[in-house]
C-alpha positions as CSV (number, residue, x, y, z in Angstrom):
1,X,0.0,0.0,0.0
2,X,1.2,3.5,-0.8
3,X,-0.2,5.7,1.9
4,X,-1.6,9.0,0.7
5,X,-0.6,8.6,-3.0
6,X,-4.2,8.4,-4.2
7,X,-5.2,11.6,-2.4
8,X,-2.1,13.4,-3.5
9,X,-2.6,12.4,-7.2
10,X,-6.2,13.5,-7.0
11,X,-5.3,16.8,-5.4
12,X,-2.6,17.5,-8.0
13,X,-5.1,17.1,-10.8
14,X,-7.7,19.3,-9.0
15,X,-5.2,22.1,-8.5
16,X,-4.2,21.9,-12.2
17,X,-7.7,22.5,-13.5
18,X,-9.1,26.0,-13.9
19,X,-12.8,26.8,-13.3
20,X,-13.1,27.9,-17.0
21,X,-12.0,24.4,-18.1
22,X,-14.9,22.8,-16.4
23,X,-17.5,25.4,-17.3
24,X,-17.4,27.4,-14.0
25,X,-17.3,31.2,-14.1
26,X,-13.9,32.8,-13.4
27,X,-13.5,34.9,-10.3
28,X,-10.8,37.6,-10.6
29,X,-10.4,37.5,-6.8
30,X,-9.5,33.8,-6.5
31,X,-6.3,33.1,-4.7
32,X,-5.7,29.8,-6.4
33,X,-6.0,29.1,-10.1
34,X,-7.2,25.5,-9.5
35,X,-10.5,24.1,-8.4
36,X,-11.6,24.3,-4.8
37,X,-12.7,21.1,-3.1
38,X,-16.3,22.3,-2.9
39,X,-16.3,23.0,-6.7
40,X,-15.0,19.5,-7.6
41,X,-17.3,17.9,-5.1
42,X,-20.3,19.6,-6.6
43,X,-19.3,18.6,-10.2
44,X,-18.7,15.0,-9.2
45,X,-21.8,14.7,-7.0
46,X,-20.0,13.8,-3.8
47,X,-19.8,15.7,-0.5
48,X,-17.0,18.0,0.4
49,X,-16.3,16.0,3.5
50,X,-16.0,12.7,1.5
51,X,-13.6,14.4,-1.0
52,X,-11.6,15.8,1.8
53,X,-11.2,12.3,3.4
54,X,-10.0,10.9,0.0
55,X,-7.5,13.6,-0.5
56,X,-6.2,13.4,3.1
57,X,-5.8,9.6,2.8
58,X,-8.5,8.9,5.4
59,X,-10.7,7.1,2.9
60,X,-8.8,4.6,0.8
61,X,-11.7,2.6,-0.7
62,X,-13.6,5.0,-3.0
63,X,-16.0,3.1,-5.3
64,X,-15.4,2.8,-9.1
65,X,-18.5,5.0,-9.6
66,X,-17.0,7.8,-7.4
67,X,-13.6,7.6,-9.1
68,X,-15.3,7.8,-12.6
69,X,-17.3,10.8,-11.5
70,X,-14.2,12.5,-10.2
71,X,-12.3,11.7,-13.4
72,X,-15.1,13.0,-15.5
73,X,-15.5,16.2,-13.5
74,X,-11.7,16.9,-13.8
75,X,-11.8,16.2,-17.5
76,X,-9.0,13.6,-17.0
77,X,-7.6,12.0,-20.1
78,X,-7.6,8.2,-20.5
79,X,-4.1,7.8,-19.0
80,X,-4.7,9.9,-15.9
81,X,-8.1,8.3,-15.3
82,X,-6.6,4.8,-15.6
83,X,-3.8,5.8,-13.2
84,X,-6.4,7.1,-10.7
85,X,-8.2,3.7,-10.7
86,X,-5.0,1.8,-10.4
87,X,-3.9,3.9,-7.5
88,X,-7.2,3.2,-5.8
89,X,-6.8,-0.5,-6.3
90,X,-3.3,-0.5,-4.9
91,X,-4.3,1.7,-2.0
92,X,-7.0,-0.9,-1.2
93,X,-4.4,-3.6,-1.1
94,X,-5.1,-5.1,-4.6
95,X,-2.1,-6.1,-6.6
96,X,-2.1,-4.4,-10.0
97,X,0.6,-5.4,-12.3
98,X,4.1,-6.5,-11.3
99,X,5.8,-4.9,-8.3
100,X,9.6,-4.4,-8.4
101,X,11.3,-5.4,-5.2
102,X,14.9,-5.1,-6.3
103,X,16.6,-2.6,-8.5
104,X,18.0,-4.3,-11.6
105,X,21.6,-3.3,-12.4
106,X,22.7,-6.3,-14.4
107,X,22.2,-6.9,-18.1
108,X,22.0,-10.3,-19.8
109,X,24.8,-11.3,-22.2
110,X,22.3,-11.5,-25.1
111,X,21.3,-7.9,-24.5
112,X,25.0,-6.8,-24.5
113,X,25.4,-8.7,-27.8
114,X,22.4,-6.9,-29.2
115,X,24.0,-3.6,-28.4
116,X,27.2,-4.7,-30.1
117,X,25.2,-5.5,-33.3
118,X,23.7,-2.0,-33.2
119,X,27.1,-0.2,-33.4
120,X,27.8,2.5,-34.3
121,X,24.3,3.8,-33.4
122,X,24.2,5.6,-30.1
123,X,22.2,3.1,-27.9
124,X,22.0,2.4,-24.2
125,X,20.1,0.3,-21.6
126,X,18.6,2.0,-18.6
127,X,16.6,0.7,-15.6
128,X,13.5,2.2,-14.1
129,X,15.5,4.6,-11.9
130,X,17.4,6.0,-14.9
131,X,20.7,4.2,-14.2
132,X,22.7,3.8,-17.3
133,X,23.8,0.2,-17.3
134,X,25.5,-0.5,-20.7
135,X,25.9,1.5,-23.9
136,X,27.5,1.4,-27.3
137,X,30.7,3.0,-28.4
138,X,28.5,5.2,-30.5
139,X,26.7,6.5,-27.4
140,X,30.1,7.1,-25.6
141,X,31.3,9.1,-28.6
142,X,28.1,11.2,-28.7
143,X,27.5,11.7,-25.0
144,X,30.9,11.1,-23.3
145,X,31.9,14.8,-23.8
146,X,28.8,15.9,-22.0
147,X,29.9,14.4,-18.7
148,X,27.0,12.0,-18.3
149,X,29.3,9.0,-18.2
150,X,31.8,10.6,-15.7
151,X,30.1,9.1,-12.6
152,X,31.0,5.7,-11.3
153,X,27.3,4.8,-11.7
154,X,25.9,7.2,-14.3
155,X,22.2,8.1,-14.1
156,X,20.2,10.1,-16.7
157,X,18.0,11.8,-14.1
158,X,20.9,12.7,-11.9
159,X,22.8,14.2,-14.8
160,X,19.8,16.1,-16.1
161,X,18.8,17.7,-12.8
162,X,22.1,18.0,-10.9
163,X,24.8,18.5,-13.4
164,X,24.8,22.1,-14.8
165,X,26.3,20.8,-18.1
166,X,23.0,19.1,-18.9
167,X,21.3,22.4,-19.8
168,X,24.0,23.1,-22.4
169,X,23.7,19.6,-23.9
170,X,19.9,19.3,-24.1
171,X,18.6,22.2,-26.1
172,X,15.1,21.1,-25.1
173,X,16.0,20.7,-21.5
174,X,12.6,21.5,-20.1
175,X,11.0,18.8,-22.2
176,X,13.7,16.3,-21.4
177,X,13.3,17.0,-17.7
178,X,9.5,16.7,-17.8
179,X,9.7,13.3,-19.6
180,X,12.3,11.9,-17.2
181,X,10.1,12.8,-14.2
182,X,7.0,11.3,-15.9
183,X,9.0,8.1,-16.5
184,X,9.9,7.9,-12.8
185,X,6.5,8.9,-11.6
186,X,4.8,5.9,-13.3
187,X,6.3,3.6,-10.7
188,X,6.2,5.8,-7.6
189,X,3.2,4.1,-6.2
190,X,4.5,0.6,-6.5
191,X,8.2,0.7,-5.7
192,X,9.9,2.1,-2.5
193,X,13.2,2.4,-4.4
194,X,11.6,5.1,-6.6
195,X,10.4,7.1,-3.7
196,X,13.8,6.8,-2.0
197,X,15.6,7.9,-5.1
198,X,13.2,10.8,-5.6
199,X,13.9,12.0,-2.1
200,X,17.6,11.9,-2.7
201,X,17.2,13.7,-6.0
202,X,15.0,16.4,-4.4
203,X,17.8,17.1,-1.9
204,X,20.4,17.4,-4.6
205,X,18.4,19.2,-7.3
206,X,15.9,21.3,-5.4
207,X,12.8,22.8,-7.0
208,X,13.8,22.0,-10.6
209,X,13.0,18.4,-9.7
210,X,10.7,18.6,-6.7
211,X,8.2,20.9,-8.4
212,X,7.8,18.5,-11.3
213,X,7.7,15.5,-9.0
214,X,4.8,17.1,-7.0
215,X,2.8,17.5,-10.2
216,X,2.8,13.7,-10.6
217,X,3.2,13.8,-14.4
218,X,2.3,10.9,-16.7
219,X,2.7,10.1,-20.4
220,X,6.3,10.5,-21.3
221,X,7.1,9.8,-24.9
222,X,8.6,6.5,-26.0
223,X,9.5,7.9,-29.4
224,X,10.2,11.3,-30.8
225,X,13.0,13.7,-31.6
226,X,15.6,15.4,-29.4
227,X,18.2,18.1,-30.1
228,X,21.7,17.7,-28.6
229,X,24.7,20.0,-28.7
230,X,28.0,18.3,-29.1
231,X,31.3,20.2,-28.6
232,X,32.9,18.8,-31.8
233,X,30.0,18.3,-34.3
234,X,27.6,21.0,-33.1
235,X,23.9,20.6,-32.8
236,X,22.3,17.3,-33.9
237,X,18.7,16.2,-34.2
238,X,18.1,12.7,-33.1
239,X,15.1,10.4,-33.3
240,X,14.7,8.1,-30.4
241,X,13.0,4.8,-30.0
242,X,12.4,3.2,-26.5
243,X,12.0,-0.6,-26.4
244,X,10.9,-2.5,-23.4
245,X,13.1,-5.5,-22.8
246,X,11.9,-8.8,-21.3
247,X,13.4,-7.7,-18.0
248,X,10.4,-5.8,-16.6
249,X,12.3,-2.6,-15.6
250,X,14.9,-2.4,-18.3
251,X,14.6,-0.4,-21.5
252,X,16.7,-0.1,-24.6
253,X,16.9,3.3,-26.1
254,X,18.2,3.7,-29.7
255,X,19.2,7.1,-31.1
256,X,19.1,7.7,-34.8
257,X,19.8,10.8,-36.9
258,X,16.6,12.7,-37.7
259,X,17.9,14.4,-40.8
260,X,20.8,14.3,-43.3
261,X,22.8,17.0,-41.6
262,X,22.7,15.1,-38.3
263,X,23.6,11.8,-40.1
264,X,26.7,13.5,-41.6
265,X,27.6,15.0,-38.2
266,X,27.3,11.6,-36.4
267,X,29.5,10.0,-39.0
268,X,32.3,12.3,-38.0
269,X,32.3,10.7,-34.5
270,X,33.0,7.2,-35.9
271,X,36.6,5.8,-35.7
272,X,38.7,6.6,-38.7
273,X,36.7,9.7,-39.6
274,X,39.5,12.0,-38.5
275,X,37.2,14.0,-36.2
276,X,37.6,12.0,-32.9
């Protein structure tokens, strides 16, 4: 059971919705942009006292009907609504999906061989905490100068939020930061290691991480494009694909040039190009 997580998630979504978004008149004198408990309770057809108990973690067994009414009132998307129901199930003591009890930091030989076959593409394997476990030489050539691999146990979230060099590397740093936190948040309700790591990261990074963590974001992209700045080849646009491995908390990320200029730039990092 994750005490308080259901209420905290519900509260985060209530505070993110403006009255205008749910058809209520705007009041210029409001002190908070989000919905008041009384407003959400009215829209969902529940009492303010009952909603308060849910948000404060004193009622951990709301019915499916109540949860659906709250999701509808808040105009939650399918992903947020599903997460709300899953949190309620977990809070009630029902097992929903696999729970991770140990942090995986080993990679099977066959996965290592797969990475070797993907050379010289920049690829890496990461666990659910963002630990970089193995990577290709192509990834080292691309990201080594950034400093992300300097640590004894490199971690993409730690680098993004704690290392000041990350903001120079990721031209879309705000988006990268949002997506990393969304990745981590998806497991916060089922894995104490996630919560412990988040507390450590909050202490090291401060509000840049903690503010995002408190918003409880969902829906990070598994594919898309990203812009990186490399000290030798300049700015490159990379398409990324995230593949779930058979190990439940390991993912393989493959980076590919998103345009011809980026392809030519990456080629300069390959051995024998004269640029390394």
